[in-house]
PASEBA-1860 file (N, C-alpha, C; in nm, 3 decimals):
! residues 85
1> XXXXXXXX> 2.569/6.567/-0.083/2.545/6.603/-0.229/2.525/6.486/-0.313 ~ 2.614/6.360/-0.264/2.603/6.237/-0.349/2.455/6.189/-0.328 ~ 2.402/6.206/-0.196/2.251/6.158/-0.172/2.162/6.232/-0.270 ~ 2.192/6.369/-0.292/2.092/6.433/-0.372/2.091/6.388/-0.510 ~ 2.219/6.366/-0.567/2.212/6.305/-0.704/2.145/6.171/-0.716 ~ 2.180/6.088/-0.599/2.105/5.955/-0.604/1.959/5.983/-0.610 ~ 1.911/6.070/-0.529/1.755/6.089/-0.527/1.708/6.131/-0.655 ~ 1.781/6.224/-0.700/1.737/6.283/-0.835/1.743/6.154/-0.948
9> XXXXXXXX> 1.837/6.081/-0.943/1.858/5.977/-1.028/1.720/5.868/-1.028 ~ 1.692/5.840/-0.915/1.566/5.764/-0.868/1.453/5.849/-0.923 ~ 1.428/5.964/-0.901/1.314/6.050/-0.944/1.299/6.037/-1.095 ~ 1.412/6.057/-1.172/1.416/6.050/-1.311/1.365/5.911/-1.355 ~ 1.433/5.804/-1.302/1.388/5.660/-1.332/1.257/5.642/-1.328 ~ 1.194/5.682/-1.206/1.054/5.655/-1.181/0.947/5.748/-1.272 ~ 0.997/5.871/-1.308/0.937/5.927/-1.433/0.938/5.862/-1.561 ~ 1.041/5.815/-1.606/1.066/5.750/-1.719/0.971/5.628/-1.725
17> XXXXXXXX> 0.995/5.567/-1.605/0.918/5.434/-1.598/0.759/5.473/-1.608 ~ 0.704/5.549/-1.541/0.566/5.597/-1.535/0.534/5.639/-1.686 ~ 0.618/5.694/-1.763/0.570/5.752/-1.873/0.566/5.630/-1.988 ~ 0.668/5.535/-1.964/0.674/5.414/-2.041/0.517/5.334/-1.989 ~ 0.490/5.320/-1.873/0.370/5.243/-1.844/0.246/5.312/-1.900 ~ 0.222/5.453/-1.895/0.118/5.524/-1.936/0.096/5.488/-2.090 ~ 0.214/5.503/-2.161/0.197/5.513/-2.297/0.183/5.352/-2.348 ~ 0.235/5.268/-2.270/0.218/5.134/-2.300/0.089/5.071/-2.278
25> XXXXXXXX> 0.028/5.131/-2.182/-0.117/5.088/-2.149/-0.216/5.156/-2.262 ~ -0.172/5.285/-2.289/-0.272/5.345/-2.387/-0.244/5.250/-2.533 ~ -0.128/5.243/-2.565/-0.088/5.175/-2.705/-0.145/5.025/-2.698 ~ -0.138/4.941/-2.582/-0.199/4.820/-2.590/-0.351/4.805/-2.579 ~ -0.408/4.898/-2.510/-0.557/4.889/-2.490/-0.619/4.957/-2.601 ~ -0.569/5.072/-2.656/-0.643/5.150/-2.760/-0.546/5.236/-2.837 ~ -0.499/5.171/-2.953/-0.406/5.261/-3.020/-0.452/5.405/-3.070 ~ -0.605/5.392/-3.101/-0.654/5.510/-3.140/-0.656/5.639/-3.016
33> XXXXXXXX> -0.682/5.581/-2.925/-0.654/5.695/-2.800/-0.518/5.726/-2.768 ~ -0.415/5.640/-2.808/-0.280/5.671/-2.782/-0.240/5.802/-2.881 ~ -0.292/5.797/-3.009/-0.276/5.902/-3.101/-0.318/6.028/-3.061 ~ -0.424/6.026/-2.973/-0.484/6.158/-2.929/-0.420/6.218/-2.819 ~ -0.313/6.151/-2.738/-0.254/6.195/-2.618/-0.149/6.304/-2.675 ~ -0.158/6.403/-2.602/-0.061/6.514/-2.618/0.075/6.474/-2.650 ~ 0.156/6.558/-2.734/0.293/6.526/-2.784/0.386/6.505/-2.667 ~ 0.359/6.572/-2.554/0.459/6.589/-2.448/0.466/6.451/-2.362
41> XXXXXXXX> 0.345/6.403/-2.371/0.328/6.270/-2.290/0.351/6.143/-2.386 ~ 0.331/6.148/-2.518/0.325/6.046/-2.603/0.424/6.055/-2.719 ~ 0.570/6.035/-2.694/0.642/6.038/-2.814/0.618/5.949/-2.915 ~ 0.573/6.002/-3.033/0.522/5.893/-3.134/0.616/5.864/-3.256 ~ 0.691/5.934/-3.273/0.781/5.934/-3.382/0.704/5.902/-3.517 ~ 0.720/5.798/-3.586/0.647/5.776/-3.712/0.526/5.726/-3.683 ~ 0.490/5.680/-3.566/0.353/5.632/-3.551/0.240/5.728/-3.503 ~ 0.277/5.864/-3.510/0.187/5.962/-3.473/0.090/5.974/-3.580
49> XXXXXXXX> 0.084/5.951/-3.701/-0.004/5.970/-3.815/-0.125/5.863/-3.780 ~ -0.247/5.895/-3.779/-0.350/5.810/-3.789/-0.357/5.718/-3.896 ~ -0.326/5.767/-4.002/-0.347/5.666/-4.123/-0.228/5.554/-4.089 ~ -0.120/5.603/-4.037/-0.032/5.474/-4.020/-0.054/5.383/-3.951 ~ -0.158/5.390/-3.823/-0.205/5.287/-3.747/-0.333/5.225/-3.789 ~ -0.383/5.280/-3.894/-0.522/5.214/-3.934/-0.490/5.086/-3.989 ~ -0.581/5.001/-3.992/-0.582/4.855/-4.048/-0.510/4.764/-3.947 ~ -0.508/4.651/-3.975/-0.464/4.534/-3.891/-0.321/4.537/-3.842
57> XXXXXXXX> -0.244/4.553/-3.952/-0.078/4.562/-3.929/-0.062/4.679/-3.834 ~ -0.096/4.802/-3.872/-0.064/4.898/-3.796/-0.110/4.892/-3.657 ~ -0.242/4.859/-3.640/-0.287/4.847/-3.499/-0.196/4.737/-3.432 ~ -0.168/4.641/-3.496/-0.104/4.506/-3.413/0.053/4.567/-3.394 ~ 0.108/4.641/-3.478/0.241/4.703/-3.449/0.233/4.788/-3.323 ~ 0.142/4.865/-3.326/0.130/4.964/-3.190/0.103/4.891/-3.077 ~ 0.016/4.780/-3.068/-0.033/4.710/-2.956/0.099/4.614/-2.919 ~ 0.160/4.557/-2.999/0.308/4.497/-2.979/0.395/4.585/-2.908
65> XXXXXXXX> 0.440/4.707/-2.951/0.502/4.804/-2.899/0.453/4.856/-2.743 ~ 0.312/4.863/-2.725/0.256/4.874/-2.613/0.278/4.774/-2.511 ~ 0.283/4.666/-2.554/0.312/4.530/-2.469/0.463/4.539/-2.409 ~ 0.545/4.562/-2.506/0.672/4.598/-2.475/0.712/4.706/-2.387 ~ 0.640/4.817/-2.400/0.643/4.932/-2.298/0.601/4.884/-2.163 ~ 0.509/4.816/-2.144/0.460/4.778/-2.038/0.536/4.652/-1.967 ~ 0.597/4.563/-2.040/0.663/4.455/-1.985/0.828/4.502/-1.929 ~ 0.872/4.592/-2.020/1.021/4.635/-1.984/1.027/4.680/-1.829
73> XXXXXXXX> 0.967/4.810/-1.809/0.958/4.856/-1.670/0.937/4.776/-1.553 ~ 0.825/4.682/-1.577/0.802/4.590/-1.484/0.922/4.499/-1.468 ~ 0.988/4.434/-1.556/1.087/4.345/-1.537/1.216/4.418/-1.503 ~ 1.225/4.542/-1.512/1.349/4.626/-1.457/1.334/4.630/-1.311 ~ 1.196/4.683/-1.264/1.158/4.678/-1.124/1.176/4.564/-1.036 ~ 1.132/4.467/-1.101/1.140/4.315/-1.044/1.289/4.275/-1.040 ~ 1.382/4.295/-1.133/1.503/4.277/-1.120/1.585/4.348/-0.998 ~ 1.547/4.497/-1.007/1.596/4.571/-0.903/1.559/4.528/-0.762
81> XXXXX> 1.435/4.498/-0.732/1.381/4.465/-0.599/1.408/4.316/-0.557 ~ 1.408/4.232/-0.658/1.399/4.090/-0.617/1.531/4.026/-0.646 ~ 1.618/4.063/-0.750/1.723/3.989/-0.811/1.858/4.063/-0.770 ~ 1.845/4.154/-0.716/1.976/4.258/-0.699/2.060/4.166/-0.589 ~ 2.193/4.182/-0.606/2.273/4.103/-0.527/2.330/4.170/-0.387
END
């Protein structure tokens, strides 16, 4: 039973990391394409409005968030695989 919960936990962690990576890639590469993603894949919050991301500052804000969404899962996986004690 404990092994099942452990595997379910890893599966959920992998799905969350993949969602972060997909969203981060779209946000970083093309904020306009990220807005077009379906709502079940891209939780947009206040950034889902196309007018909100138009212009230099909105575009930059989404790209910075995308970079963070890309770096955090990679950093976590690196620490789990190579820095664990």
